[in-house]
N, CA, C and O of each residue as an XYZ file, in Angstrom:
520
protein
N     -15.388     18.335    -41.487
C     -14.972     18.597    -40.121
C     -14.579     20.069    -39.998
O     -13.838     20.604    -40.823
N     -15.097     20.708    -38.946
C     -14.896     22.150    -38.771
C     -13.720     22.482    -37.864
O     -13.063     23.509    -38.036
N     -13.456     21.598    -36.890
C     -12.379     21.841    -35.937
C     -11.969     20.514    -35.319
O     -12.627     19.492    -35.514
N     -10.869     20.544    -34.568
C     -10.439     19.371    -33.822
C     -10.038     19.863    -32.427
O      -9.446     20.933    -32.285
N     -10.361     19.083    -31.420
C     -10.047     19.468    -30.038
C      -8.929     18.560    -29.531
O      -9.050     17.335    -29.523
N      -7.839     19.197    -29.111
C      -6.643     18.476    -28.643
C      -6.222     19.086    -27.315
O      -5.913     20.276    -27.244
N      -6.211     18.276    -26.267
C      -5.885     18.786    -24.929
C      -4.403     19.137    -24.815
O      -3.569     18.653    -25.579
N      -4.108     19.974    -23.860
C      -2.725     20.365    -23.584
C      -1.895     19.139    -23.209
O      -0.737     19.028    -23.609
N      -2.489     18.210    -22.434
C      -1.745     17.018    -22.019
C      -1.415     16.119    -23.217
O      -0.329     15.542    -23.275
N      -2.347     15.997    -24.172
C      -2.055     15.199    -25.370
C      -1.031     15.903    -26.255
O      -0.204     15.241    -26.883
N      -1.072     17.232    -26.315
C      -0.039     17.972    -27.060
C       1.340     17.691    -26.467
O       2.315     17.507    -27.196
N       1.408     17.661    -25.138
C       2.676     17.411    -24.450
C       3.200     16.010    -24.784
O       4.391     15.833    -25.044
N       2.309     15.022    -24.776
C       2.697     13.645    -25.112
C       3.250     13.598    -26.535
O       4.286     12.979    -26.780
N       2.561     14.251    -27.470
C       2.989     14.235    -28.876
C       4.291     15.008    -29.081
O       5.143     14.593    -29.868
N       4.447     16.122    -28.382
C       5.685     16.908    -28.487
C       6.869     16.106    -27.963
O       7.925     16.071    -28.593
N       6.697     15.463    -26.815
C       7.773     14.642    -26.247
C       8.118     13.478    -27.173
O       9.290     13.131    -27.320
N       7.114     12.879    -27.793
C       7.334     11.774    -28.741
C       8.147     12.286    -29.936
O       9.079     11.620    -30.388
N       7.787     13.476    -30.447
C       8.515     14.069    -31.580
C       9.960     14.349    -31.200
O      10.870     14.079    -31.984
N      10.179     14.886    -30.011
C      11.545     15.178    -29.553
C      12.366     13.899    -29.416
O      13.538     13.857    -29.789
N      11.731     12.856    -28.875
C      12.422     11.585    -28.653
C      12.808     10.913    -29.978
O      13.878     10.315    -30.086
N      11.940     11.016    -30.973
C      12.173     10.346    -32.259
C      13.071     11.150    -33.200
O      13.571     10.610    -34.187
N      13.276     12.422    -32.905
C      14.105     13.275    -33.749
C      15.506     12.675    -33.894
O      16.041     12.173    -32.906
N      16.115     12.702    -35.067
C      15.803     13.532    -36.225
C      14.767     12.919    -37.179
O      14.510     13.473    -38.247
N      14.175     11.785    -36.801
C      13.167     11.158    -37.663
C      11.784     11.726    -37.368
O      11.543     12.295    -36.303
N      10.881     11.561    -38.332
C       9.485     11.910    -38.093
C       8.912     10.953    -37.061
O       9.209      9.759    -37.080
N       8.095     11.475    -36.166
C       7.371     10.630    -35.222
C       5.947     10.478    -35.747
O       5.517     11.245    -36.608
N       5.216      9.492    -35.232
C       3.855      9.288    -35.698
C       3.002      8.668    -34.595
O       3.513      8.059    -33.655
N       1.686      8.841    -34.737
C       0.748      8.311    -33.754
C      -0.635      8.226    -34.385
O      -0.923      8.861    -35.399
N      -1.476      7.426    -33.753
C      -2.877      7.307    -34.147
C      -3.687      8.007    -33.062
O      -3.413      7.844    -31.873
N      -4.687      8.787    -33.475
C      -5.467      9.593    -32.546
C      -6.875      9.029    -32.404
O      -7.589      8.862    -33.393
N      -7.267      8.736    -31.166
C      -8.578      8.156    -30.866
C      -9.500      9.215    -30.278
O      -9.050     10.153    -29.621
N     -10.783      9.052    -30.523
C     -11.757      9.937    -29.908
C     -13.128      9.742    -30.510
O     -13.436      8.698    -31.085
N     -13.942     10.769    -30.365
C     -15.285     10.777    -30.957
C     -15.551     12.160    -31.512
O     -15.192     13.172    -30.910
N     -16.185     12.182    -32.668
C     -16.517     13.429    -33.352
C     -15.260     14.269    -33.553
O     -14.368     13.871    -34.302
N     -15.176     15.431    -32.892
C     -14.015     16.293    -33.100
C     -13.095     16.348    -31.887
O     -12.196     17.187    -31.835
N     -13.309     15.458    -30.900
C     -12.523     15.447    -29.665
C     -11.527     14.288    -29.652
O     -11.917     13.121    -29.685
N     -10.247     14.622    -29.605
C      -9.213     13.591    -29.462
C      -9.070     13.309    -27.975
O      -8.680     14.185    -27.203
N      -9.388     12.085    -27.580
C      -9.336     11.748    -26.165
C      -8.102     10.935    -25.797
O      -7.684     10.938    -24.639
N      -7.513     10.238    -26.767
C      -6.320      9.431    -26.486
C      -5.392      9.407    -27.684
O      -5.825      9.517    -28.831
N      -4.098      9.259    -27.393
C      -3.125      9.090    -28.467
C      -2.458      7.728    -28.308
O      -2.177      7.280    -27.196
N      -2.216      7.090    -29.432
C      -1.542      5.788    -29.478
C      -0.235      6.018    -30.228
O      -0.216      6.104    -31.456
N       0.864      6.117    -29.467
C       2.165      6.393    -30.074
C       2.637      5.190    -30.882
O       2.537      4.047    -30.437
N       3.146      5.464    -32.060
C       3.605      4.396    -32.940
C       5.045      4.657    -33.376
O       5.588      5.743    -33.172
N       5.638      3.653    -33.969
C       7.024      3.731    -34.452
C       7.008      4.043    -35.942
O       6.215      3.482    -36.698
N       7.877      4.926    -36.344
C       8.068      5.220    -37.770
C       9.033      4.167    -38.314
O      10.244      4.264    -38.117
N       8.491      3.169    -38.996
C       9.359      2.086    -39.474
C      10.259      2.526    -40.631
O      11.195      1.815    -40.995
N       9.973      3.712    -41.215
C      10.869      4.249    -42.249
C      12.152      4.796    -41.646
O      13.172      4.891    -42.328
N      12.104      5.158    -40.356
C      13.239      5.807    -39.694
C      13.815      6.904    -40.591
O      15.007      6.921    -40.898
N      12.930      7.823    -41.003
C      13.261      8.876    -41.956
C      12.865     10.243    -41.394
O      11.926     10.357    -40.606
N      13.594     11.268    -41.811
C      13.255     12.629    -41.386
C      12.262     13.286    -42.343
O      11.817     14.407    -42.098
N      11.910     12.593    -43.437
C      10.988     13.179    -44.421
C       9.773     12.303    -44.743
O       8.891     12.732    -45.487
N       9.712     11.095    -44.202
C       8.587     10.184    -44.429
C       8.282      9.425    -43.146
O       9.126      9.305    -42.258
N       7.060      8.916    -43.070
C       6.749      8.007    -41.966
C       5.833      6.905    -42.463
O       5.017      7.105    -43.363
N       5.986      5.737    -41.857
C       5.090      4.613    -42.097
C       4.826      3.944    -40.761
O       5.754      3.667    -40.000
N       3.558      3.687    -40.480
C       3.165      2.922    -39.301
C       3.003      1.481    -39.760
O       2.345      1.217    -40.766
N       3.600      0.553    -39.029
C       3.530     -0.859    -39.434
C       2.083     -1.346    -39.407
O       1.254     -0.844    -38.648
N       1.800     -2.338    -40.255
C       0.467     -2.950    -40.275
C       0.119     -3.514    -38.905
O      -1.030     -3.437    -38.470
N       1.111     -4.080    -38.227
C       0.885     -4.657    -36.902
C       0.398     -3.581    -35.930
O      -0.558     -3.804    -35.186
N       1.055     -2.407    -35.934
C       0.635     -1.340    -35.029
C      -0.698     -0.726    -35.456
O      -1.492     -0.326    -34.604
N      -0.952     -0.647    -36.760
C      -2.250     -0.146    -37.228
C      -3.379     -1.039    -36.729
O      -4.385     -0.550    -36.215
N      -3.210     -2.341    -36.883
C      -4.227     -3.298    -36.432
C      -4.408     -3.195    -34.921
O      -5.534     -3.192    -34.422
N      -3.288     -3.109    -34.191
C      -3.339     -2.975    -32.738
C      -4.092     -1.690    -32.349
O      -4.914     -1.703    -31.434
N      -3.810     -0.609    -33.033
C      -4.474      0.660    -32.753
C      -5.977      0.582    -32.958
O      -6.750      1.030    -32.111
N      -6.389      0.014    -34.082
C      -7.827     -0.108    -34.356
C      -8.498     -1.029    -33.329
O      -9.636     -0.788    -32.925
N      -7.798     -2.070    -32.916
C      -8.344     -3.000    -31.926
C      -8.537     -2.295    -30.574
O      -9.566     -2.466    -29.920
N      -7.536     -1.502    -30.163
C      -7.632     -0.756    -28.904
C      -8.784      0.242    -28.971
O      -9.563      0.360    -28.025
N      -8.892      0.957    -30.085
C      -9.983      1.930    -30.250
C     -11.337      1.242    -30.112
O     -12.235      1.743    -29.436
N     -11.469      0.093    -30.760
C     -12.734     -0.644    -30.706
C     -13.055     -1.089    -29.283
O     -14.193     -0.974    -28.828
N     -12.030     -1.604    -28.578
C     -12.228     -2.050    -27.192
C     -12.669     -0.897    -26.298
O     -13.464     -1.094    -25.379
N     -12.164      0.292    -26.556
C     -12.488      1.464    -25.740
C     -13.717      2.203    -26.263
O     -14.092      3.255    -25.743
N     -14.335      1.642    -27.294
C     -15.509      2.251    -27.931
C     -15.211      3.672    -28.427
O     -16.020      4.590    -28.282
N     -14.027      3.813    -29.013
C     -13.598      5.072    -29.608
C     -13.403      4.859    -31.103
O     -13.434      3.727    -31.586
N     -13.204      5.941    -31.822
C     -12.934      5.866    -33.258
C     -11.530      6.373    -33.521
O     -10.990      7.166    -32.750
N     -10.944      5.913    -34.612
C      -9.691      6.502    -35.080
C     -10.111      7.765    -35.836
O     -10.680      7.693    -36.925
N      -9.817      8.929    -35.233
C     -10.265     10.175    -35.859
C      -9.109     10.998    -36.428
O      -9.322     12.049    -37.031
N      -7.873     10.502    -36.229
C      -6.765     11.272    -36.771
C      -5.466     10.518    -36.832
O      -5.274      9.483    -36.192
N      -4.576     11.082    -37.633
C      -3.199     10.602    -37.767
C      -2.310     11.781    -37.375
O      -2.550     12.913    -37.793
N      -1.300     11.512    -36.584
C      -0.341     12.544    -36.190
C       1.032     12.180    -36.738
O       1.408     11.009    -36.778
N       1.769     13.194    -37.156
C       3.201     13.010    -37.395
C       3.912     14.345    -37.267
O       3.296     15.410    -37.320
N       5.222     14.261    -37.099
C       6.012     15.476    -36.932
C       6.827     15.750    -38.188
O       7.129     14.852    -38.974
N       7.166     17.008    -38.345
C       8.109     17.439    -39.380
C       9.326     18.000    -38.648
O       9.294     19.139    -38.180
N      10.399     17.212    -38.543
C      11.570     17.643    -37.777
C      12.258     18.886    -38.332
O      12.837     19.661    -37.571
N      12.202     19.086    -39.652
C      12.977     20.162    -40.270
C      12.164     21.111    -41.131
O      12.725     21.841    -41.947
N      10.839     21.110    -40.960
C      10.022     21.970    -41.822
C       8.745     22.398    -41.110
O       8.468     21.987    -39.983
N       7.976     23.234    -41.801
C       6.716     23.736    -41.262
C       5.686     22.619    -41.136
O       5.824     21.547    -41.725
N       4.660     22.900    -40.359
C       3.563     21.948    -40.159
C       2.561     22.086    -41.295
O       1.435     22.544    -41.102
N       2.992     21.680    -42.482
C       2.131     21.720    -43.661
C       2.309     20.400    -44.409
O       3.432     19.906    -44.510
N       1.222     19.813    -44.938
C       1.344     18.506    -45.605
C       2.314     18.530    -46.792
O       2.224     19.383    -47.676
N       3.229     17.582    -46.783
C       4.141     17.403    -47.920
C       3.373     16.740    -49.062
O       2.228     16.326    -48.882
N       3.989     16.638    -50.221
C       3.340     15.941    -51.343
C       3.046     14.491    -50.982
O       2.009     13.952    -51.369
N       3.954     13.858    -50.242
C       3.731     12.475    -49.805
C       2.540     12.414    -48.844
O       1.691     11.529    -48.952
N       2.485     13.362    -47.907
C       1.348     13.413    -46.973
C       0.037     13.530    -47.739
O      -0.924     12.815    -47.455
N       0.008     14.441    -48.716
C      -1.214     14.660    -49.494
C      -1.675     13.377    -50.173
O      -2.868     13.077    -50.214
N      -0.713     12.624    -50.707
C      -1.039     11.363    -51.374
C      -1.710     10.397    -50.391
O      -2.700      9.749    -50.729
N      -1.165     10.306    -49.173
C      -1.704      9.362    -48.199
C      -2.983      9.870    -47.534
O      -3.744      9.082    -46.973
N      -3.222     11.174    -47.593
C      -4.467     11.703    -47.040
C      -5.674     11.198    -47.832
O      -6.768     11.070    -47.283
N      -5.477     10.913    -49.114
C      -6.579     10.369    -49.929
C      -7.012      8.995    -49.426
O      -8.205      8.688    -49.411
N      -6.047      8.162    -49.010
C      -6.405      6.809    -48.571
C      -6.690      6.739    -47.068
O      -7.148      5.710    -46.571
N      -6.421      7.826    -46.347
C      -6.702      7.892    -44.910
C      -7.499      9.156    -44.627
O      -6.940     10.147    -44.156
N      -8.799      9.134    -44.908
C      -9.620     10.356    -44.821
C     -10.016     10.719    -43.389
O     -11.195     10.738    -43.036
N      -9.010     11.004    -42.586
C      -9.214     11.463    -41.214
C      -8.460     12.780    -41.067
O      -7.802     13.226    -42.006
N      -8.551     13.399    -39.909
C      -7.781     14.617    -39.651
C      -6.305     14.251    -39.541
O      -5.944     13.263    -38.902
N      -5.477     15.041    -40.158
C      -4.029     14.868    -40.056
C      -3.483     16.034    -39.242
O      -3.623     17.195    -39.628
N      -2.865     15.714    -38.122
C      -2.239     16.746    -37.296
C      -0.736     16.633    -37.480
O      -0.150     15.560    -37.338
N      -0.129     17.765    -37.798
C       1.318     17.820    -38.036
C       1.926     18.774    -37.016
O       1.410     19.866    -36.776
N       3.032     18.338    -36.421
C       3.769     19.157    -35.468
C       5.096     19.537    -36.098
O       5.849     18.669    -36.541
N       5.389     20.842    -36.142
C       6.668     21.316    -36.654
C       7.648     21.443    -35.496
O       7.430     22.226    -34.571
N       8.730     20.669    -35.551
C       9.776     20.769    -34.534
C      10.528     22.096    -34.675
O      11.135     22.573    -33.716
N      10.484     22.686    -35.866
C      11.153     23.962    -36.132
C      10.391     25.104    -35.464
O      10.972     25.891    -34.717
N       9.087     25.193    -35.737
C       8.257     26.283    -35.211
C       7.565     25.929    -33.897
O       6.979     26.792    -33.243
N       7.637     24.655    -33.515
C       7.002     24.121    -32.306
C       5.512     24.457    -32.258
O       4.985     24.935    -31.253
N       4.851     24.185    -33.398
C       3.405     24.395    -33.443
C       2.707     23.208    -34.089
O       3.295     22.450    -34.860
N       1.430     23.077    -33.745
C       0.572     22.029    -34.278
C      -0.388     22.657    -35.281
O      -0.905     23.753    -35.063
N      -0.622     21.942    -36.391
C      -1.646     22.359    -37.340
C      -2.416     21.116    -37.761
O      -1.869     20.014    -37.801
N      -3.691     21.310    -38.074
C      -4.555     20.187    -38.455
C      -5.098     20.420    -39.850
O      -5.410     21.545    -40.238
N      -5.206     19.313    -40.605
C      -5.673     19.382    -41.985
C      -6.660     18.266    -42.244
O      -6.590     17.188    -41.654
N      -7.586     18.557    -43.147
C      -8.571     17.574    -43.567
C      -8.684     17.669    -45.076
O      -8.666     18.765    -45.636
N      -8.800     16.542    -45.727
C      -8.897     16.521    -47.179
C     -10.353     16.401    -47.594
O     -11.021     15.418    -47.275
N     -10.831     17.397    -48.301
C     -12.143     17.292    -48.939
C     -11.843     17.245    -50.430
O     -11.225     16.286    -50.893
N     -12.259     18.247    -51.195
C     -11.823     18.261    -52.597
C     -10.405     18.812    -52.671
O      -9.685     18.579    -53.642
N     -10.016     19.542    -51.636
C      -8.659     20.065    -51.510
C      -8.276     19.957    -50.034
O      -9.106     19.598    -49.199
N      -7.037     20.261    -49.720
C      -6.594     20.204    -48.334
C      -7.043     21.474    -47.628
O      -6.786     22.587    -48.088
N      -7.715     21.284    -46.507
C      -8.257     22.397    -45.740
C      -7.615     22.392    -44.355
O      -7.594     21.367    -43.675
N      -7.093     23.548    -43.945
C      -6.593     23.654    -42.578
C      -7.788     23.899    -41.669
O      -8.643     24.736    -41.960
N      -7.838     23.159    -40.561
C      -8.917     23.348    -39.601
C      -8.318     23.779    -38.261
O      -7.194     23.398    -37.934
N      -9.056     24.564    -37.492
C      -8.498     25.031    -36.212
C      -8.384     23.918    -35.189
O      -9.190     22.989    -35.148
N      -7.348     24.044    -34.359
C      -7.178     23.135    -33.223
C      -7.594     23.924    -31.990
O      -7.061     25.000    -31.717
N      -8.551     23.379    -31.251
C      -8.980     24.012    -30.009
C      -8.445     23.204    -28.850
O      -8.345     21.979    -28.923
N      -8.100     23.899    -27.779
C      -7.654     23.207    -26.565
C      -8.844     23.000    -25.670
O      -9.825     23.742    -25.710
N      -8.730     21.976    -24.866
C      -9.831     21.664    -23.962
C      -9.357     21.756    -22.543
O     -10.135     21.528    -21.617
């Protein structure tokens, strides 16, 4: 994947979700096609942690079902870092192996979004606005 497209309105939804869930990490599933994120599915961080997140199996299944009904794909995972930069933690890196989609991280500290994809190593990819 060369880039990911995230609209200003979806950034706003994700930023508000991160602010609301603070001091814990927020998380969401990102729907779309190819490199375009067209919808976000906000989820609950069942870890209720500022350094980890877990989406419940129930919400994961619900997310995939909604994507299928809308004829979209799950193309990304979103989460926030309330107290650090938007860079994958060691825990994130571990889970990127089992979830080979784009990972978008929002830093509440720097108020910026960054996107990463795991190939043989973690690669930062540009986020374009639409």
